[in-house]
N, C-alpha and C positions, 0 to 999 in steps of 0.2 A: 184359330188353328195354326199351329206352327208347321212350316214346311222345311224339311231338312234336305240338304244335298246328300244323296245316297253315297255312303262310303264304298270303296272298291270291294270286290268279292273277298270272301273269307281267306282264300289262299294268298292273295296279294297282301291283304291286311296283316296276315301272320308274319310277313317279312319285317314289319316294323312294330307290331304289337302282339305280345304273347299272353293270351288271357289266363292260361293256367298259372303262369309265373306271377301275374298280378294278383290273382285270387289267393294263391299260396302265401304271397307276401303280406296280405291283409289278414291272414290267419283263418281263412275259411276251412272248416273241418267237417268230417263225416257227422251226420245227424243234425247239422245246423239248418236254420232257416235263412235264406238269402232272398232279398227283394231287389229286383233289377228294375230301376226306374228308367223308362225309355228303352226297354229291352230290345226293340227292333225285332229282327229275325233270329236273335239268340247268340250273337258272338260271345257274350259273357254268360248268358243264362244256361246254355247247353253244357259248357265246361263246368259251371257251378253245379248243375244237376248231377253230373258224373261224380264230382268231388264230394257232395253232401251225401250221396248214396241213397238207398231205398228208405232209410230212416229219416232222411232230411227232406227239405222242401225248398223249391225255388218258385217264387212268385214273380211274374213279369207283368209290368204295366206299360202300356203304350197307347198312343192315340191312333196308330195306324193299324186298322183291322187286317189289311193284307199281310203286313209283317207278322202279326200275331198268328195268322193262319199258317204262314210259312214256318214259323217257329214250332207250332203244334205239329205240323207234318214232319219236321225234322225230329222232334221228340218221339213221335210214334215210330219213326224209322229206326230209332236207336233203342226202342223199348224203354224209354224213360217215362215213367208214370208219376214222377214226383214233381212235375211242373204244373202250376196253376196260372192261368193267364187272365188278365182283366183289361178290357179296352177302357181307356179314360185318360184324362189329363192329370198330370202329377199334382197340379195345384188343387184338384178336386177329389183325388182318390186316396183313401186311407183304408188299407186292407185289414188292419188289426191295430190293437193298442198293445205295444210292448212285446210283440211276438218275434221280431227279427234279430238275428245275431249280426247280420251284415245288411245294410241298405246301401245300394250301389248306384252311382251315376256314372255311366260309361260314355265319355266324351259327348255329353249332351246338356249339361247344366246351363250353358249359354243359350240353349234353344227355348227355354221356358219363358212364357210371358211374365211370370212372377216367380223367379227362382227362390226368393226367400220363403214364399208360401210352400213351394215344392220341398224345400229343405225342412221347413217346420213340420210338414206331413211325414217326412222321413224320420225326423226326431220322434214323432209320436209313435211310429211303427217300430222303432228300435227298442230292444230290451234295455234295461238299466245297465247291462254290461255290453250292450251292442256297440257297433261301430258304423259310422256313416262315412262312405268313401266317395270322393270325387276324382275321377281321372278325366283330365281335360286338355285341350290343345294349348300349347304355349302361345302366348300373345306376340307372335312374330310372323313375318312372311314365311310360309311353308309351302312345299309342293302339293300338300293335301289339306283337306279340311275347309272350314268356312273362311270368309275374308277376315283379315287380321282385326278389323274394327269390331267384328261380332264376338271375338274371343275375349275371355276374362283372364287377366293376369292373376297369378296366385294370390297376391295381396287383396285384390278385389274379391276373389272367391272366398278367402278367409273372412273378409268383412261381411259377406252375405251369410256365411255360416254363423258368425257371431250374432247377427240380427235375428237369425232363426233360433237362437238359444243353444247353439252347439259350441263345444270347447274343442279347439283344434289341437290335436296331438302331434301330427307330423306333416311336413310339406317336403316333397322330394321330387327329383327328376324321375320320369318313367319312360325310358326310351328316348329316341331322337326327337319326337314331336310333342310329348306330353309331360305333364306333371301329375302328381298324385297327392291328394290331401286326405288324411284320416282325421276324423273327429268323433267325439262321443257326446251323448246327450248331456246337456248342462242342467241337470235336474237339481 
């Protein structure tokens, strides 16, 4: 089991990370299917559910049952009924074959025991035109996030994606503390 240091509350986090902008930047659109790997209590999943709308679907995967319960409670509070949650490890969980328009890792790829296997499962869930997105911490001393030694630099993350059979399309900065990598299935 992976234990994560809990990030600050959503309001504080929004000062340095804006989920809607990130999701718009990767092209998330109404009617699409979005899979959030390591969704936690929904920092990205809830905005994604609003963006994909009632004809879209958001699937969240996390090992933390309490976080999933909190996400479900928030979704009910907003009358979002397009969210489906599954408790499980990313290395062991495949929700579908080729169903997702976006498979998303939100500052958590470094947390998985086997990130290549988690990425391979993401590839399997992505549609042929789908995109796999990794937003993660810059590998440098920062006032937030995990210790520097635990973080992946972008080159290493790209190498993990290649090992999982993904083709990287873009690597870019994403705010003061993160980078963002977009990849496609290398079928």
